[in-house]
C-alpha positions as CSV (number, residue, x, y, z in Angstrom):
1,M,-61.7,-78.3,-60.2
2,A,-61.9,-81.8,-58.7
3,S,-63.2,-82.0,-55.2
4,L,-61.1,-83.6,-52.5
5,G,-61.3,-87.4,-52.8
6,T,-62.5,-87.2,-56.4
7,P,-60.1,-88.8,-58.8
8,P,-59.3,-86.5,-61.8
9,G,-60.7,-87.5,-65.1
10,L,-64.1,-88.7,-63.8
11,I,-67.0,-87.8,-66.0
12,R,-69.9,-86.9,-63.7
13,F,-73.6,-86.6,-64.6
14,G,-76.5,-86.7,-62.1
15,P,-75.6,-89.2,-59.4
16,F,-73.2,-91.1,-61.7
17,A,-69.4,-91.0,-62.2
18,L,-67.8,-92.7,-65.1
19,D,-64.1,-93.5,-65.0
20,P,-62.7,-93.5,-68.5
21,T,-59.5,-95.2,-67.4
22,S,-61.0,-98.2,-65.6
23,R,-64.2,-98.0,-67.5
24,E,-66.3,-98.3,-64.4
25,L,-69.6,-96.6,-63.8
26,R,-70.6,-95.7,-60.2
27,K,-73.8,-94.4,-58.8
28,R,-73.2,-92.5,-55.5
29,G,-70.0,-94.6,-55.1
30,S,-71.5,-98.0,-55.7
31,L,-70.4,-99.9,-58.8
32,V,-73.0,-100.3,-61.5
33,K,-72.7,-103.4,-63.7
34,L,-72.0,-102.7,-67.4
35,Q,-70.4,-104.9,-69.9
36,P,-67.3,-103.5,-71.7
37,Q,-69.2,-102.8,-74.9
38,Q,-71.9,-100.9,-73.2
39,C,-69.4,-99.0,-71.1
40,A,-67.5,-98.0,-74.3
41,V,-70.8,-96.7,-75.9
42,L,-71.5,-94.8,-72.7
43,L,-68.0,-93.3,-72.7
44,L,-68.4,-92.2,-76.3
45,L,-71.8,-90.5,-75.5
46,T,-70.5,-88.8,-72.4
47,E,-67.4,-87.6,-74.1
48,R,-69.6,-86.1,-76.8
49,A,-72.3,-84.8,-74.4
50,G,-74.6,-82.2,-76.0
51,Q,-73.7,-83.5,-79.5
52,I,-75.6,-85.9,-81.7
53,V,-73.7,-89.2,-82.2
54,S,-74.7,-91.2,-85.2
55,R,-75.1,-95.0,-85.2
56,E,-72.3,-95.1,-87.8
57,E,-70.0,-93.2,-85.3
58,I,-70.9,-95.7,-82.6
59,H,-70.3,-98.6,-85.1
60,Q,-66.8,-97.2,-86.0
61,Y,-65.9,-96.5,-82.3
62,I,-66.9,-100.0,-81.1
63,W,-66.2,-102.3,-84.1
64,G,-64.3,-100.4,-86.7
65,N,-64.2,-101.5,-90.3
66,D,-62.8,-105.0,-89.9
67,T,-65.6,-106.5,-87.9
68,F,-68.7,-107.9,-89.5
69,V,-71.5,-108.2,-87.0
70,D,-75.1,-107.2,-86.7
71,F,-74.1,-103.8,-85.3
72,E,-77.6,-102.4,-85.4
73,R,-78.8,-105.0,-82.9
74,G,-75.6,-104.5,-80.9
75,I,-76.1,-100.8,-80.7
76,N,-79.8,-101.2,-79.7
77,F,-78.8,-103.7,-77.0
78,S,-76.1,-101.5,-75.7
79,I,-78.3,-98.5,-75.5
80,N,-81.0,-100.5,-73.7
81,Q,-78.5,-101.8,-71.2
82,I,-77.1,-98.3,-70.6
83,R,-80.7,-97.0,-70.1
84,A,-81.3,-99.8,-67.6
85,A,-78.1,-99.1,-65.7
86,L,-78.9,-95.3,-65.5
87,G,-82.6,-95.9,-64.6
88,D,-83.4,-94.0,-67.8
89,D,-86.7,-94.3,-69.7
90,A,-86.8,-94.3,-73.5
91,E,-90.2,-92.6,-73.4
92,K,-89.1,-89.8,-71.1
93,P,-85.3,-89.8,-71.4
94,R,-83.1,-88.0,-68.9
95,Y,-79.7,-89.0,-70.1
96,V,-79.9,-90.8,-73.5
97,E,-82.3,-89.7,-76.2
98,R,-82.9,-91.1,-79.6
99,F,-83.1,-88.7,-82.6
100,W,-84.5,-89.6,-85.9
101,D,-83.1,-88.4,-89.2
102,Y,-86.3,-88.0,-91.2
103,A,-84.4,-86.4,-94.1
104,R,-82.7,-89.7,-94.9
105,S,-84.9,-92.4,-93.4
106,L,-86.0,-93.8,-90.1
107,E,-83.1,-96.2,-90.3
108,N,-80.6,-93.4,-89.5
109,A,-81.3,-92.8,-85.8
110,F,-79.0,-90.7,-83.7
111,F,-78.3,-90.7,-80.0
112,I,-77.3,-87.9,-77.7
113,S,-76.2,-87.8,-74.1
114,L,-78.5,-85.2,-72.5
115,A,-76.5,-84.9,-69.3
116,E,-73.8,-82.3,-69.6
117,P,-71.0,-84.1,-67.8
118,Q,-68.7,-82.4,-65.4
119,N,-65.1,-83.5,-65.7
120,G,-63.7,-84.0,-62.2
């Protein structure tokens, strides 16, 4: 149940609240700057918290089949920007962790949102 003064639909994790409608990230009420692409990736990860999200799923969610870009670099950049916004550390992640798919190759990395969000 949402607390008084908390808009419904917010995805909360740690001191953060992500509004899926406005695509705004806030930390203890203060707006955290994220570009639309990074916010979309964060939204995907928080919606799938506790699940592994493949690079291909991120690619499809952000760009679809009709866009031809260096999506590997775009995904890496987005994850780095998300980590910076969350104050997360790639070496000791609290929110976003990278998983390797050794069965296929090191190229097939997966990401997971470690914070179990609470929908408000």
